[in-house]
N, CA, C and O atoms as a printed pandas DataFrame, in Angstrom:
     atom_number atom_name residue_name chain_id  residue_number  x_coord  y_coord  z_coord
0              1         N          UNK        A               1   17.037  143.137   -3.937
1              2        CA          UNK        A               1   18.211  143.935   -4.203
2              3         C          UNK        A               1   18.048  145.362   -3.672
3              4         O          UNK        A               1   18.978  145.916   -3.086
4              5         N          UNK        A               2   16.876  145.953   -3.873
5              6        CA          UNK        A               2   16.633  147.313   -3.380
6              7         C          UNK        A               2   16.659  147.365   -1.864
7              8         O          UNK        A               2   17.160  148.325   -1.278
8              9         N          UNK        A               3   16.126  146.344   -1.235
9             10        CA          UNK        A               3   16.096  146.316    0.224
10            11         C          UNK        A               3   17.522  146.234    0.771
11            12         O          UNK        A               3   17.827  146.862    1.785
12            13         N          UNK        A               4   18.383  145.483    0.127
13            14        CA          UNK        A               4   19.777  145.390    0.560
14            15         C          UNK        A               4   20.481  146.737    0.419
15            16         O          UNK        A               4   21.288  147.114    1.269
16            17         N          UNK        A               5   20.173  147.462   -0.657
17            18        CA          UNK        A               5   20.782  148.769   -0.866
18            19         C          UNK        A               5   20.325  149.745    0.209
19            20         O          UNK        A               5   21.125  150.536    0.709
20            21         N          UNK        A               6   19.058  149.697    0.567
21            22        CA          UNK        A               6   18.542  150.580    1.626
22            23         C          UNK        A               6   19.183  150.251    2.968
23            24         O          UNK        A               6   19.557  151.143    3.730
24            25         N          UNK        A               7   19.300  148.985    3.238
25            26        CA          UNK        A               7   19.918  148.557    4.491
26            27         C          UNK        A               7   21.380  148.998    4.543
27            28         O          UNK        A               7   21.854  149.473    5.575
28            29         N          UNK        A               8   22.077  148.842    3.445
29            30        CA          UNK        A               8   23.476  149.254    3.383
30            31         C          UNK        A               8   23.609  150.765    3.542
31            32         O          UNK        A               8   24.518  151.237    4.226
32            33         N          UNK        A               9   22.725  151.516    2.927
33            34        CA          UNK        A               9   22.743  152.975    3.058
34            35         C          UNK        A               9   22.458  153.408    4.496
35            36         O          UNK        A               9   23.116  154.310    5.014
36            37         N          UNK        A              10   21.491  152.778    5.133
37            38        CA          UNK        A              10   21.168  153.105    6.528
38            39         C          UNK        A              10   22.340  152.778    7.446
39            40         O          UNK        A              10   22.661  153.553    8.347
40            41         N          UNK        A              11   22.970  151.648    7.223
41            42        CA          UNK        A              11   24.115  151.251    8.036
42            43         C          UNK        A              11   25.283  152.216    7.837
43            44         O          UNK        A              11   25.944  152.595    8.803
44            45         N          UNK        A              12   25.537  152.612    6.601
45            46        CA          UNK        A              12   26.620  153.553    6.319
46            47         C          UNK        A              12   26.343  154.904    6.971
47            48         O          UNK        A              12   27.262  155.549    7.476
48            49         N          UNK        A              13   25.092  155.331    6.962
49            50        CA          UNK        A              13   24.725  156.595    7.591
50            51         C          UNK        A              13   24.960  156.547    9.096
51            52         O          UNK        A              13   25.488  157.497    9.674
52            53         N          UNK        A              14   24.576  155.466    9.721
53            54        CA          UNK        A              14   24.783  155.326   11.169
54            55         C          UNK        A              14   26.262  155.293   11.518
55            56         O          UNK        A              14   26.690  155.914   12.491
56            57         N          UNK        A              15   27.037  154.575   10.731
57            58        CA          UNK        A              15   28.477  154.496   10.990
58            59         C          UNK        A              15   29.124  155.867   10.822
59            60         O          UNK        A              15   30.021  156.224   11.585
60            61         N          UNK        A              16   28.683  156.632    9.842
61            62        CA          UNK        A              16   29.235  157.966    9.615
62            63         C          UNK        A              16   28.828  158.942   10.713
63            64         O          UNK        A              16   29.565  159.890   10.989
64            65         N          UNK        A              17   27.683  158.737   11.341
65            66        CA          UNK        A              17   27.180  159.662   12.362
66            67         C          UNK        A              17   27.844  159.463   13.720
67            68         O          UNK        A              17   27.861  160.391   14.529
68            69         N          UNK        A              18   28.382  158.302   13.986
69            70        CA          UNK        A              18   28.963  158.012   15.303
70            71         C          UNK        A              18   30.084  158.992   15.674
71            72         O          UNK        A              18   30.049  159.532   16.779
72            73         N          UNK        A              19   31.063  159.248   14.823
73            74        CA          UNK        A              19   32.111  160.211   15.216
74            75         C          UNK        A              19   31.572  161.618   15.448
75            76         O          UNK        A              19   32.073  162.340   16.309
76            77         N          UNK        A              20   30.569  162.004   14.696
77            78        CA          UNK        A              20   29.997  163.330   14.885
78            79         C          UNK        A              20   29.315  163.449   16.238
79            80         O          UNK        A              20   29.419  164.487   16.892
80            81         N          UNK        A              21   28.626  162.417   16.661
81            82        CA          UNK        A              21   27.934  162.455   17.947
82            83         C          UNK        A              21   28.906  162.446   19.106
83            84         O          UNK        A              21   28.695  163.149   20.094
84            85         N          UNK        A              22   29.959  161.670   19.007
85            86        CA          UNK        A              22   30.938  161.641   20.096
86            87         C          UNK        A              22   31.708  162.944   20.162
87            88         O          UNK        A              22   32.121  163.355   21.246
88            89         N          UNK        A              23   31.911  163.602   19.035
89            90        CA          UNK        A              23   32.611  164.889   19.025
90            91         C          UNK        A              23   31.816  165.941   19.785
91            92         O          UNK        A              23   32.403  166.820   20.417
92            93         N          UNK        A              24   30.498  165.866   19.733
93            94        CA          UNK        A              24   29.671  166.826   20.461
94            95         C          UNK        A              24   29.927  166.711   21.962
95            96         O          UNK        A              24   30.059  167.722   22.652
96            97         N          UNK        A              25   29.997  165.493   22.460
97            98        CA          UNK        A              25   30.239  165.307   23.885
98            99         C          UNK        A              25   31.644  165.762   24.253
99           100         O          UNK        A              25   31.847  166.328   25.327
100          101         N          UNK        A              26   32.613  165.523   23.380
101          102        CA          UNK        A              26   33.983  165.939   23.651
102          103         C          UNK        A              26   34.076  167.456   23.695
103          104         O          UNK        A              26   34.722  168.016   24.581
104          105         N          UNK        A              27   33.440  168.116   22.751
105          106        CA          UNK        A              27   33.459  169.572   22.710
106          107         C          UNK        A              27   32.756  170.148   23.925
107          108         O          UNK        A              27   33.213  171.132   24.506
108          109         N          UNK        A              28   31.651  169.540   24.309
109          110        CA          UNK        A              28   30.927  170.013   25.491
110          111         C          UNK        A              28   31.789  169.868   26.742
111          112         O          UNK        A              28   31.834  170.767   27.582
112          113         N          UNK        A              29   32.464  168.741   26.857
113          114        CA          UNK        A              29   33.334  168.513   28.010
114          115         C          UNK        A              29   34.482  169.509   28.059
115          116         O          UNK        A              29   34.845  169.999   29.129
116          117         N          UNK        A              30   35.053  169.805   26.895
117          118        CA          UNK        A              30   36.140  170.785   26.845
118          119         C          UNK        A              30   35.623  172.162   27.243
119          120         O          UNK        A              30   36.314  172.906   27.940
120          121         N          UNK        A              31   34.429  172.503   26.812
121          122        CA          UNK        A              31   33.841  173.794   27.187
122          123         C          UNK        A              31   33.600  173.890   28.679
123          124         O          UNK        A              31   33.829  174.935   29.289
124          125         N          UNK        A              32   33.141  172.807   29.261
125          126        CA          UNK        A              32   32.911  172.805   30.713
126          127         C          UNK        A              32   34.229  172.915   31.472
127          128         O          UNK        A              32   34.297  173.584   32.503
128          129         N          UNK        A              33   35.279  172.261   30.968
129          130        CA          UNK        A              33   36.590  172.355   31.608
130          131         C          UNK        A              33   37.117  173.782   31.550
131          132         O          UNK        A              33   37.648  174.292   32.537
132          133         N          UNK        A              34   36.971  174.427   30.397
133          134        CA          UNK        A              34   37.430  175.811   30.270
134          135         C          UNK        A              34   36.637  176.746   31.180
135          136         O          UNK        A              34   37.188  177.684   31.757
136          137         N          UNK        A              35   35.356  176.484   31.297
137          138        CA          UNK        A              35   34.519  177.313   32.169
138          139         C          UNK        A              35   34.957  177.156   33.625
139          140         O          UNK        A              35   35.039  178.141   34.358
140          141         N          UNK        A              36   35.235  175.935   34.040
141          142        CA          UNK        A              36   35.685  175.702   35.409
142          143         C          UNK        A              36   37.032  176.370   35.661
143          144         O          UNK        A              36   37.261  176.927   36.735
144          145         N          UNK        A              37   37.923  176.314   34.674
145          146        CA          UNK        A              37   39.225  176.968   34.825
146          147         C          UNK        A              37   39.051  178.484   34.947
147          148         O          UNK        A              37   39.728  179.126   35.750
148          149         N          UNK        A              38   38.163  179.043   34.165
149          150        CA          UNK        A              38   37.896  180.477   34.244
150          151         C          UNK        A              38   37.358  180.886   35.597
151          152         O          UNK        A              38   37.747  181.919   36.140
152          153         N          UNK        A              39   36.469  180.085   36.139
153          154        CA          UNK        A              39   35.930  180.383   37.471
154          155         C          UNK        A              39   37.027  180.304   38.524
155          156         O          UNK        A              39   37.065  181.113   39.450
156          157         N          UNK        A              40   37.917  179.330   38.380
157          158        CA          UNK        A              40   39.030  179.200   39.322
158          159         C          UNK        A              40   39.951  180.407   39.274
159          160         O          UNK        A              40   40.398  180.896   40.311
160          161         N          UNK        A              41   40.232  180.886   38.074
161          162        CA          UNK        A              41   41.086  182.069   37.935
162          163         C          UNK        A              41   40.397  183.294   38.530
163          164         O          UNK        A              41   41.034  184.096   39.212
164          165         N          UNK        A              42   39.105  183.438   38.275
165          166        CA          UNK        A              42   38.362  184.571   38.824
166          167         C          UNK        A              42   38.364  184.530   40.346
167          168         O          UNK        A              42   38.587  185.556   40.990
168          169         N          UNK        A              43   38.120  183.376   40.923
169          170        CA          UNK        A              43   38.114  183.252   42.387
170          171         C          UNK        A              43   39.485  183.555   42.974
171          172         O          UNK        A              43   39.592  184.214   44.008
172          173         N          UNK        A              44   40.530  183.074   42.313
173          174        CA          UNK        A              44   41.881  183.333   42.790
174          175         C          UNK        A              44   42.200  184.821   42.721
175          176         O          UNK        A              44   42.807  185.369   43.641
176          177         N          UNK        A              45   41.799  185.472   41.647
177          178        CA          UNK        A              45   42.036  186.913   41.514
178          179         C          UNK        A              45   41.267  187.681   42.577
179          180         O          UNK        A              45   41.787  188.640   43.148
180          181         N          UNK        A              46   40.040  187.271   42.848
181          182        CA          UNK        A              46   39.234  187.943   43.868
182          183         C          UNK        A              46   39.869  187.812   45.256
183          184         O          UNK        A              46   39.839  188.758   46.043
184          185         N          UNK        A              47   40.439  186.652   45.554
185          186        CA          UNK        A              47   41.037  186.416   46.863
186          187         C          UNK        A              47   42.343  187.186   47.036
187          188         O          UNK        A              47   42.687  187.565   48.156
188          189         N          UNK        A              48   43.078  187.424   45.945
189          190        CA          UNK        A              48   44.403  187.985   46.041
190          191         C          UNK        A              48   44.488  189.436   45.599
191          192         O          UNK        A              48   45.553  189.886   45.176
192          193         N          UNK        A              49   43.418  190.159   45.684
193          194        CA          UNK        A              49   43.442  191.577   45.336
194          195         C          UNK        A              49   42.785  192.388   46.436
195          196         O          UNK        A              49   41.937  191.883   47.173
196          197         N          UNK        A              50   43.174  193.626   46.539
197          198        CA          UNK        A              50   42.599  194.515   47.536
198          199         C          UNK        A              50   41.463  195.331   46.960
199          200         O          UNK        A              50   40.760  196.030   47.690
200          201         N          UNK        A              51   41.283  195.245   45.664
201          202        CA          UNK        A              51   40.259  196.054   44.990
202          203         C          UNK        A              51   38.879  195.500   45.285
203          204         O          UNK        A              51   38.607  194.327   45.032
204          205         N          UNK        A              52   38.014  196.336   45.815
205          206        CA          UNK        A              52   36.621  195.964   46.078
206          207         C          UNK        A              52   35.723  196.963   45.376
207          208         O          UNK        A              52   35.661  198.119   45.795
208          209         N          UNK        A              53   35.017  196.558   44.313
209          210        CA          UNK        A              53   34.149  197.509   43.589
210          211         C          UNK        A              53   32.977  197.950   44.402
211          212         O          UNK        A              53   32.163  198.744   43.930
């Protein structure tokens, strides 16, 4: 009986952790997308301005 409870607890823990782990990858991907967009805006601004520091 105790072994079944441990197995059930371990399984429940793994099932609960799956959404948290996938959220990390989603957040990382969103951060990379925002970073790429920022670089694109910076490059566009650099190309379309006469200001040279």
